[in-house]
Steps between C-alpha positions, in 0.01 A plus 500: 500500500531442127243772435705754696812406307317538169354836607844623607643391165226682308544814712876490440444466126259794494743716698782406262294597195392831657857592598629414154227710339587799719869466414422485128283813526770688691763403243274607212435836668872554558582411138225731373634787713861440396422492128246784493598797283570824686418856407798646685815573298800282574748787512857373534402141575484248218239226482751228589615675818843612385605861459507602133824638367517871428625479140495824306494539123869597503593184698291283270673644193847443644420136583441414135 
């Protein structure tokens, strides 16, 4: 009976380590994909997700 309990504990530990390893790999892949540089132009979207203001040279001169 003790042997079965020990084997179940070892199997549980192995499963825990495997699951944690898979989660770490998935998170690393997601981070790598999210931070990878892109070749496509951003267009009207800024890198922080907000819409850039459409300031012209005339507006910039009048603000000063």
